ZABA-173340 format. One record per atom (N, C-alpha, C, O): x negated, y negated, z negated. Coordinates in steps of 0.2 Angstrom, whole numbers, plus 5000, padded with zeros to 4 digits. Atoms other than C-alpha are relative to their C-alpha. Example, Ala and Ser with C-alpha at 12.3 -4.5 7.8 and 13.67 -1.06 7.14 Angstrom:
REM ZABA-173340
499650065000493850224961499649945000499149954997500450065001493250054964500449954997500149894996
This chain:
REM ZABA-173340
499650095002499849994999499849965002499249975002500650085001499249825004500649954995501249944995500050035003499249714993500049925003499649905006500050054999500049534996499749904994499949874990500150085002499249354990500349954997500449925003499650064997500149194986499349964995499249984989500450045007498649054977500549945003500949935008499350065000499748904973499349945000498849974999500350045001498648754972500449934993501049934993499850015005498948624956500649905003500949895008499650034998499748464955499649955005499049955001500250074995499048304969499350055001498750025001500549964997497848464974500550015008501049995011499949974995497848564990499650085001499150104998500449964997497348724999499450015002498950065002500650024996496148675007499349954997498849925001500550055006495148584991499850084991500150134989500149945004494248674977499850055000499250075002500449934999494048854975500550045003500450105002499649974994495448904987499950015005500250075007500449954994494648925003499750065000499850105005500649964999493149014996500450064996500150114998499549945000494549144987500250035003500250095004499849974992495349165002499850025005500050075008500949944996493849225012500050044997500150095001500249945003493549334998500750065003500850125006499449945002495249414998500450045008500850095009500049994992495349415019499450055002499450095006500549964999493849495019500150084999499850135002500049955004494449635009500850035006501050085003499450014996496149645023500549994997501150024998499450025005497149575013500549955001500249895002499650065000498749465015499949954995500049964990499650035005498749295008500249955002500249945008499650044997499549155008499949934994499949934988500050055006499248985002500449935002500149895006499550084996500748845007499649954995499449964989500350085002500248665005500849984997501349995000499350035002501648594994499949924999499449904995499650075003502248404993499549994994499450044990500250035004501248304981500649964997500749964991499550065004502648174977499649905002499849845002500250075000501348034981500249965006500049905006
């Protein structure tokens, strides 16, 4: 069974900052499905 991963950024963050791109890349190396949605921050 294949696992899916959902990485959610914090307030005023994005899926393109901090450690999220690194973790996504590491999980994808293992052929895992990773979702990193970009939520609005209200700014």
